[in-house]
VOGU-3710 file (C-alpha; in Angstrom, 3 decimals, decimal comma):
1> mtrefssgge> -19,539/-14,531/19,481  -21,579/-15,518/16,657  -24,444/-14,064/14,681  -27,306/-14,983/12,889  -27,848/-13,371/9,180  -30,603/-13,567/6,882  -28,096/-13,565/3,785  -24,533/-13,983/2,569  -24,501/-9,771/2,000  -25,666/-9,215/5,202
11> aavaalvaqg> -22,694/-11,462/6,512  -20,270/-9,748/4,315  -21,332/-6,141/4,883  -20,985/-7,280/8,973  -17,442/-8,251/8,094  -16,674/-4,998/6,058  -17,530/-3,052/9,239  -16,061/-5,073/11,336  -12,156/-4,242/9,540  -13,396/-0,857/9,961
21> vdtmftlsgg> -14,604/0,238/6,276  -15,466/3,784/6,470  -15,795/4,192/2,481  -16,280/1,609/-0,428  -15,980/2,960/-4,069  -17,989/1,556/-6,720  -19,767/0,903/-9,962  -23,138/-0,622/-9,443  -24,745/-4,067/-10,767  -26,848/-7,064/-10,390
31> hinpiyvhla> -24,298/-9,319/-9,337  -23,621/-7,227/-6,234  -26,805/-6,306/-5,100  -27,135/-8,443/-2,318  -24,571/-6,416/-0,201  -25,785/-2,964/-1,444  -28,730/-3,972/0,313  -27,421/-4,653/3,722  -24,552/-1,731/2,819  -27,025/1,063/3,597
41> ttdinlfdtr> -27,877/0,409/7,008  -24,346/1,011/7,895  -22,715/3,902/8,323  -20,175/2,967/5,136  -19,999/5,696/2,829  -20,508/4,862/-0,520  -19,004/6,533/-3,487  -19,981/5,728/-6,885  -18,375/6,438/-9,996  -18,749/6,361/-13,940
51> heqaavwmad> -16,230/3,708/-14,598  -15,088/0,976/-12,542  -11,632/1,818/-13,463  -12,084/4,897/-11,227  -13,596/2,736/-8,638  -10,432/1,062/-8,128  -8,153/4,319/-8,802  -10,438/5,915/-6,086  -9,923/3,368/-3,821  -6,260/2,866/-4,332
61> ayarftrrtg> -5,728/6,962/-3,711  -7,717/6,387/-0,560  -4,715/3,909/0,668  -2,308/5,957/-0,591  -3,584/8,704/1,283  -4,555/7,712/4,683  -1,989/4,246/4,832  -5,380/2,376/5,545  -6,793/-0,587/3,634  -8,602/0,955/-0,326
71> valvtagpgf> -12,244/-1,156/-0,776  -13,651/-1,117/-4,438  -16,992/-2,942/-5,177  -17,447/-4,044/-8,547  -19,664/-6,273/-10,513  -19,478/-9,124/-12,801  -17,956/-9,405/-15,559  -17,165/-6,215/-17,462  -17,480/-4,662/-14,338  -14,520/-6,737/-13,663
81> tnaltavaga> -12,671/-6,139/-16,401  -12,780/-2,615/-16,639  -10,958/-2,854/-12,945  -7,873/-4,308/-14,038  -5,824/-1,596/-14,790  -6,183/0,383/-12,082  -5,940/-3,078/-9,629  -2,206/-3,423/-12,195  -1,157/-0,326/-10,971  -1,918/-0,776/-7,505
91> smagtplvli> -0,010/-3,791/-7,406  3,031/-1,806/-8,710  2,248/0,942/-6,048  2,382/-1,403/-3,106  -1,011/-0,252/-2,432  -3,099/-2,186/0,417  -6,633/-2,359/-1,761  -9,326/-5,419/-1,669  -11,168/-5,534/-4,381  -14,578/-6,998/-3,961
101> agsvgvsmve> -16,148/-8,243/-7,263  -19,691/-10,183/-7,853  -19,326/-13,227/-10,281  -22,286/-15,179/-11,637  -23,596/-17,693/-9,340  -21,877/-20,955/-8,682  -25,196/-23,550/-9,822  -24,862/-21,296/-13,497  -20,982/-21,521/-14,710  -20,405/-22,851/-18,218
111> rldlqdmrqa> -24,093/-22,439/-18,970  -23,696/-18,771/-20,804  -25,350/-16,855/-18,027  -24,755/-13,087/-18,158  -21,231/-11,674/-17,434  -20,188/-15,572/-16,894  -16,394/-15,717/-17,443  -13,262/-16,863/-15,183  -12,388/-13,860/-12,918  -10,136/-15,633/-10,562
121> pvaeamvkkv> -7,501/-16,474/-13,231  -7,301/-13,215/-15,163  -6,870/-11,580/-11,563  -3,935/-14,492/-10,132  -1,508/-12,323/-12,430  -2,229/-9,008/-10,830  -2,724/-9,214/-6,919  -0,757/-10,924/-3,875  -4,223/-13,431/-3,114  -7,096/-14,189/-5,033
131> lvchsvdrip> -9,769/-15,507/-2,560  -13,224/-17,180/-4,060  -15,465/-17,780/-1,689  -17,927/-20,749/-2,800  -19,452/-21,237/0,900  -22,012/-18,566/2,383  -21,001/-19,711/5,976  -17,562/-19,030/5,245  -17,505/-15,321/3,548  -16,595/-13,307/6,950
141> afvdqafrea> -13,856/-15,450/7,544  -12,570/-14,869/3,350  -13,369/-11,240/3,887  -10,718/-11,094/7,073  -8,045/-13,018/5,131  -8,394/-10,692/2,010  -7,645/-7,556/4,537  -4,932/-8,986/6,432  -3,521/-10,036/3,344  -3,798/-6,731/1,768
151> rsgrpgpvyl> -2,145/-5,143/4,669  0,389/-7,358/5,843  4,132/-7,365/4,809  4,934/-5,223/1,877  1,250/-4,321/0,979  -0,919/-5,091/-2,270  -4,223/-5,196/-3,767  -6,210/-8,722/-3,134  -8,968/-10,059/-5,213  -11,949/-11,256/-3,270
161> elpvdvlaae> -14,857/-12,789/-5,620  -18,341/-13,297/-4,236  -20,982/-15,491/-6,710  -24,211/-13,726/-6,586  -26,041/-16,807/-5,324  -23,777/-17,231/-2,365  -24,848/-14,012/-1,571  -28,450/-14,754/-1,672  -27,633/-17,629/0,306  -28,774/-18,068/3,439
171> ptrplavpsg> -26,378/-18,876/6,238  -26,848/-22,724/7,670  -26,040/-21,561/11,146  -24,407/-19,006/12,878  -21,314/-16,776/11,869  -18,588/-15,814/13,883  -17,246/-12,662/12,250  -13,185/-11,577/13,074  -12,865/-8,194/13,989  -9,654/-7,307/12,247
181> yqtarpvdld> -5,990/-8,105/13,189  -2,441/-7,014/11,467  0,353/-9,649/11,687  3,667/-8,032/13,383  5,742/-6,396/10,987  9,216/-8,032/11,016  11,974/-6,079/12,642  15,925/-7,332/12,457  17,943/-4,941/14,469  20,905/-6,900/14,189
191> rvaevadlla> 22,273/-4,907/11,569  22,027/-1,690/13,407  25,335/-1,646/14,569  26,913/-2,523/11,453  25,076/0,165/9,751  26,601/2,911/12,411  29,546/1,600/11,903  29,430/1,940/8,550  28,229/5,301/8,936  31,271/6,633/11,652
201> kaekpiiiag> 33,730/5,247/8,151  31,440/7,081/5,234  32,902/10,435/4,204  29,496/10,575/1,900  26,625/9,274/2,568  23,024/9,534/1,818  19,467/8,051/2,340  16,853/7,761/0,484  13,423/7,155/1,530  10,695/5,396/-0,361
211> sgawysdage> 6,846/3,793/0,014  8,163/1,760/2,756  9,165/4,981/4,758  5,275/6,448/4,174  3,672/2,992/5,396  5,869/2,013/8,053  4,665/5,759/9,431  8,680/6,755/9,858  8,674/9,913/9,075  9,156/11,502/12,531
221> eltslvelag> 11,561/9,168/13,670  13,784/9,623/10,265  13,495/13,008/10,319  15,323/13,215/14,241  17,813/10,863/12,580  19,056/13,262/9,660  19,254/15,724/12,561  20,608/14,299/14,802  23,776/13,010/12,277  23,356/15,569/9,578
231> ipvftaangr> 22,549/12,766/6,671  21,370/14,277/3,610  18,144/13,016/3,275  16,069/11,905/-0,551  12,629/10,710/-0,671  10,904/8,957/-3,287  7,679/7,111/-4,440  5,417/7,317/-1,509  7,496/8,565/0,981  7,843/11,865/-1,107
241> gvvpdthpmc> 7,586/14,229/2,118  8,250/11,918/4,689  10,970/14,578/5,155  9,369/17,374/3,783  11,618/19,150/1,394  11,241/22,231/3,060  13,533/20,637/5,512  18,089/21,692/5,772  18,904/17,735/5,622  16,211/16,919/2,838
251> fggvlairpg> 17,299/17,787/-0,785  14,011/16,757/-2,170  13,071/13,826/-4,724  16,060/11,575/-6,263  14,908/11,251/-9,521  17,726/12,247/-11,852  15,633/14,321/-14,219  14,400/16,550/-11,222  16,293/19,660/-11,118  18,465/19,440/-7,862
261> aglsasfgsd> 21,246/17,046/-6,012  19,606/13,609/-7,095  22,050/13,108/-9,578  25,632/14,238/-7,953  24,427/12,047/-4,951  23,993/9,274/-6,471  27,199/9,489/-8,502  28,960/10,761/-5,563  28,013/8,565/-2,592  29,745/6,270/-0,754
271> liillgnrin> 27,267/4,958/1,609  23,452/4,694/-0,013  20,628/3,827/2,966  17,833/2,660/1,441  14,608/2,408/3,423  11,660/1,305/1,668  12,630/2,061/-1,316  13,077/-0,354/-4,605  15,839/-0,629/-7,320  13,820/-0,116/-10,372
281> lfslfgdiyn> 13,875/1,623/-13,839  13,806/5,363/-11,078  17,212/4,450/-11,037  18,580/2,850/-13,938  17,783/-0,636/-12,136  20,870/0,961/-9,904  23,175/1,549/-12,625  22,663/5,213/-11,619  24,374/4,350/-7,896  28,065/5,117/-7,700
291> peatlvqvdi> 29,794/1,327/-8,071  31,826/1,833/-5,499  29,192/2,923/-2,641  27,904/0,532/0,324  24,667/-0,419/-0,601  22,237/-1,043/2,495  18,751/-1,657/1,763  15,269/-2,068/4,482  12,800/-3,568/3,761  9,758/-5,415/4,688
301> eaeeigrnra> 9,855/-7,722/1,866  12,722/-10,490/1,656  12,523/-10,484/-2,310  12,497/-7,019/-2,841  16,425/-6,981/-1,120  19,625/-7,089/-4,064  16,913/-6,767/-7,006  19,242/-5,465/-9,825  22,236/-4,230/-7,201  24,389/-6,477/-4,843
311> ievpvvsdvq> 23,395/-5,360/-1,612  26,597/-5,138/1,206  24,180/-4,901/4,205  20,201/-6,681/3,447  17,679/-6,078/6,555  14,414/-7,308/6,393  12,807/-4,858/8,638  9,948/-2,404/9,288  11,312/1,063/8,353  10,268/2,739/11,374
321> afvselhrsl> 11,785/0,301/13,666  14,788/0,241/12,200  15,289/3,884/12,189  13,839/4,308/15,484  16,708/2,117/16,668  19,484/3,668/14,397  18,973/7,049/16,180  18,791/5,181/19,945  22,029/3,845/19,095  23,743/6,647/17,322
331> deagqgekli> 22,809/9,401/20,506  23,981/6,893/23,279  27,374/6,413/21,776  27,227/10,235/20,991  28,334/10,070/17,611  25,671/12,748/16,222  28,131/15,345/16,492  30,844/14,042/15,302  28,654/12,538/12,352  27,481/16,357/11,542
341> akyepwveel> 30,778/17,658/11,515  32,423/14,885/9,363  29,330/15,480/6,884  29,245/19,202/6,556  31,619/19,258/3,472  29,248/16,582/1,548  26,155/18,068/2,450  28,030/21,514/1,393  29,023/20,148/-2,365  25,370/18,874/-2,574
351> reaervslad> 23,910/22,097/-1,767  26,188/23,575/-4,726  25,569/21,015/-7,180  21,761/21,930/-6,119  22,204/25,599/-6,856  23,962/25,037/-9,706  21,022/22,558/-11,449  18,200/24,567/-9,846  19,871/28,187/-11,625  20,154/25,730/-14,824
361> aeaqwssdav> 16,083/25,220/-14,590  15,115/28,680/-13,891  14,894/29,744/-17,839  12,058/27,597/-18,073  10,559/27,974/-14,742  10,545/31,449/-15,419  9,675/31,646/-19,381  7,619/33,911/-20,579  6,943/32,186/-24,057  3,951/32,002/-25,753
371> pihpmrlare> 2,692/28,799/-26,311  3,140/28,884/-22,304  6,296/26,685/-21,520  5,083/23,782/-19,319  7,530/24,349/-16,906  6,600/27,917/-16,453  3,128/26,030/-15,746  4,410/23,958/-13,467  6,128/26,933/-11,563  2,622/28,864/-11,362
381> vddfmdrndd> 1,244/25,830/-9,565  3,624/24,904/-6,789  3,684/28,553/-6,050  0,443/29,043/-5,731  0,129/25,916/-3,471  2,717/26,936/-0,695  0,063/25,870/1,960  1,619/22,545/3,757  -1,555/20,601/3,564  -1,936/21,631/-0,151
391> ivvtdggdat> -2,788/18,108/-2,551  -1,180/18,034/-5,355  -2,484/14,635/-7,928  -0,627/14,476/-11,148  -1,517/12,778/-14,504  -0,300/12,371/-17,895  3,264/11,606/-19,405  5,159/14,949/-20,183  2,540/16,752/-17,587  3,529/14,264/-14,227
401> twigmtrtir> 7,490/14,849/-15,843  7,112/18,966/-15,626  5,423/19,213/-12,226  7,533/16,031/-10,616  10,597/18,205/-11,868  9,136/21,210/-9,965  7,002/20,519/-6,854  7,769/21,268/-3,458  6,619/18,755/-0,974  5,582/20,124/2,661
411> rpghyldygl> 4,004/17,080/3,845  3,944/13,259/3,517  0,611/12,139/1,493  -0,290/15,210/0,259  1,085/14,233/-3,341  0,046/11,192/-5,657  1,294/10,508/-9,039  0,503/7,063/-10,980  3,789/5,309/-9,486  6,131/2,707/-11,877
421> fgslgggvpn> 3,008/1,290/-13,474  2,538/4,149/-15,468  -0,997/4,118/-16,208  -2,318/7,261/-17,304  -6,167/8,393/-16,518  -6,585/8,208/-13,184  -6,053/11,980/-12,478  -9,821/12,779/-11,991  -10,439/10,001/-10,129  -7,515/10,396/-7,897
431> anaakflnpd> -8,295/14,002/-7,383  -11,831/13,199/-6,156  -10,877/10,684/-3,896  -8,158/13,473/-2,197  -11,072/16,010/-1,874  -13,294/13,581/-0,941  -11,180/13,040/2,415  -9,896/16,262/2,854  -12,987/18,358/2,133  -11,238/21,258/4,202
441> krvilftgdg> -8,125/20,903/1,844  -6,752/22,551/-1,464  -6,683/20,004/-4,089  -5,289/20,828/-7,933  -4,773/18,030/-10,519  -1,897/18,672/-12,737  -2,548/16,934/-15,927  -1,949/16,330/-19,588  -5,080/16,769/-22,358  -4,886/13,262/-23,359
451> slgfnfmefe> -4,965/11,419/-19,959  -7,552/13,408/-18,868  -9,579/12,104/-21,890  -9,627/8,468/-20,146  -12,087/9,329/-17,323  -14,188/12,056/-18,621  -17,171/11,790/-17,010  -15,553/11,509/-13,115  -16,013/14,886/-13,547  -19,877/14,663/-13,332
461> ravsrglpiv> -18,919/13,050/-10,317  -17,200/15,418/-8,851  -19,518/18,631/-9,962  -22,536/15,955/-8,457  -20,790/15,381/-5,510  -19,794/18,778/-4,663  -16,206/18,601/-4,839  -14,242/21,459/-5,785  -11,575/20,443/-7,554  -9,011/22,235/-9,854
471> vvvsndlgwg> -7,944/20,789/-12,918  -5,164/22,558/-14,258  -4,606/21,444/-17,888  -1,304/21,072/-19,699  -2,797/20,893/-23,286  -0,201/20,561/-26,201  -2,856/19,369/-28,804  -1,488/15,698/-28,623  0,125/12,947/-26,816  3,045/14,824/-26,340
481> mirhsqeirl> 5,489/12,102/-24,457  5,298/9,801/-27,760  5,014/12,838/-30,135  8,443/13,757/-29,041  9,816/9,894/-28,740  8,567/9,305/-32,563  10,473/12,796/-33,627  13,440/11,798/-32,002  13,745/8,169/-33,149  12,205/8,656/-36,217
491> ghaieevvel> 12,517/11,981/-37,423  8,880/12,745/-37,525  5,511/12,184/-35,969  2,951/9,880/-37,016  0,403/12,348/-36,485  -2,310/9,932/-36,817  -1,896/8,457/-33,541  -0,576/11,452/-31,986  -2,351/14,904/-32,580  -6,011/15,167/-30,688
501> gairydklve> -6,300/19,145/-31,363  -7,482/22,248/-29,520  -10,156/20,776/-27,378  -11,752/23,213/-25,217  -12,144/20,955/-21,896  -13,072/24,149/-20,215  -16,409/24,421/-21,986  -16,977/20,124/-21,365  -16,564/21,253/-17,777  -18,943/23,866/-17,711
511> alggvgflve> -21,249/21,667/-19,313  -21,231/19,409/-16,431  -21,560/22,609/-14,223  -18,634/22,963/-12,937  -16,517/25,992/-14,278  -13,868/26,767/-17,088  -11,186/28,798/-17,770  -9,220/29,257/-20,660  -5,148/30,497/-20,436  -3,005/30,846/-23,305
521> epgeilpaie> -0,915/33,742/-21,625  1,912/33,216/-19,227  0,384/36,245/-17,025  -2,999/34,441/-17,036  -2,466/31,436/-15,338  -2,352/32,618/-11,450  -5,753/34,666/-12,305  -7,029/31,894/-13,711  -6,547/29,398/-11,039  -7,387/32,281/-8,100
531> aafasgktal> -10,691/32,358/-9,772  -10,970/28,607/-10,051  -10,585/27,648/-6,511  -12,580/31,222/-5,958  -15,703/29,750/-7,110  -16,004/26,961/-4,723  -17,015/25,338/-7,748  -15,525/21,898/-9,804  -13,492/23,731/-12,192  -10,839/23,706/-15,146
541> vnvmtdpaav> -7,932/25,507/-15,940  -7,352/24,962/-20,070  -3,609/25,693/-20,389  -2,367/26,111/-23,660  1,241/25,034/-23,371  3,878/24,571/-25,920  3,789/21,456/-28,321  7,837/21,555/-29,035  8,880/21,488/-25,374  10,179/18,073/-24,930
551> spgslalanv> 10,405/16,497/-21,797  13,490/14,845/-19,771  10,741/11,891/-19,212  10,198/11,645/-23,504  13,903/11,601/-24,051  14,036/8,617/-21,718  10,853/7,083/-23,751  12,458/7,402/-26,771  15,631/5,532/-25,679  13,795/2,646/-24,600
561> gaye> 11,296/2,710/-27,666  11,078/0,058/-30,098  11,686/1,793/-33,356  12,122/0,100/-36,836
//
């Protein structure tokens, strides 16, 4: 069916509605006014930010929380360039996202018009696809293609550029508006028998479920599989929580720096099954895995299989479909009880390794030292956020390390960090997105003081939008991870670039209309968090933590940093 439209802007909005878009994150600008005019007549929610970077981060968080495609709308030139850091992060995280940017009119290119620049070549290096529409009649088709590309195969960001004169033009004919569809996910079931045979032979198998397990919605199937066969499971990246950390067969996060059994499992396993989990820095590029182990890698993207480490059994497949078929195969063969009994000594070995590792970390988690040890702060946050639907967002170098070592994740899609790109500054926008999407759930941001400064004015958005997020700041007076890496490698910190000082972030939030609390003693942490949530307002708890506390992340950075 075709429709008549008064302008390209109206056609673009109709195409967005057809894709099922319910929320867009944006910062206004003249080059996108032809879209705004028609968005106002729809049910699409517009969330405006104080920086384009924050808009894209919120769209990224929307996608990672919901598994739907996030949408950000920014204006030309500086609006576009401001968005790019968050776009690069979405690319590394494999987030389904569409960035729509206005641009100078086609007729004004190379005339030195306001905010003119070649945007598409800049975006091309960091997105799955660049689409630039120069015909008003093709706008609906370009919107449809952008969404299909963003969510097909391995998800990722797509850049769609709509010049302002194309948006303002009237279509030459009635236009069809595609309703949106998704290409079928690849499914490779031929390897199921091979993996089942490997499980029958293995003594010490583990499963590591990553972002692919989350985006394929494989949690229920994976939980059934590990219960059927007694296979220990670890989770990583956006896959954290697909099997809850509280499940008897789940040993939580797989990162070696996290207290638990992850390091022992990676070193000791003889069969490692990677489900939608890339081999990257966080597994030491595969070197952390037992060199004698057999590796099975299931991924929807063929290019990921075998990156950094040879894979004995490559499987290009949707994770959910593969796990379901493997479960069916083992169940029909009556293998469940046999495998449970066979793997029981291995499971007990991992539980003992976990017990010892957790005991080693307990001194920091329960420390009464002043200044406060950041692990004590992380433990207090984790203990308080004990509901299944509590959402924890994190930001900062050391801060993300401390809470990542501590957080108990009970439900998928309820924990969000910056991922492999490691970009600071997304914490407040991500927390705003979490609360905007989940008004009835408790949302906390655990952040460092340095990262807090990047998008501080997003607190104003939280206050004005009535989003009662609670932000807990591990305030170690500076760029802690850089400070410690310099001390380790150079013998001293370069104070001019790492020291921030004792800034009263709590007072700044109060000035914006929120509430603030200053915490200097360990016993004050819990009362302050309780009061922050009880206030029903946007709140910040400014916790003075020990600048001398060195995280495993700082140690790792010192080993990879380039120093004279």
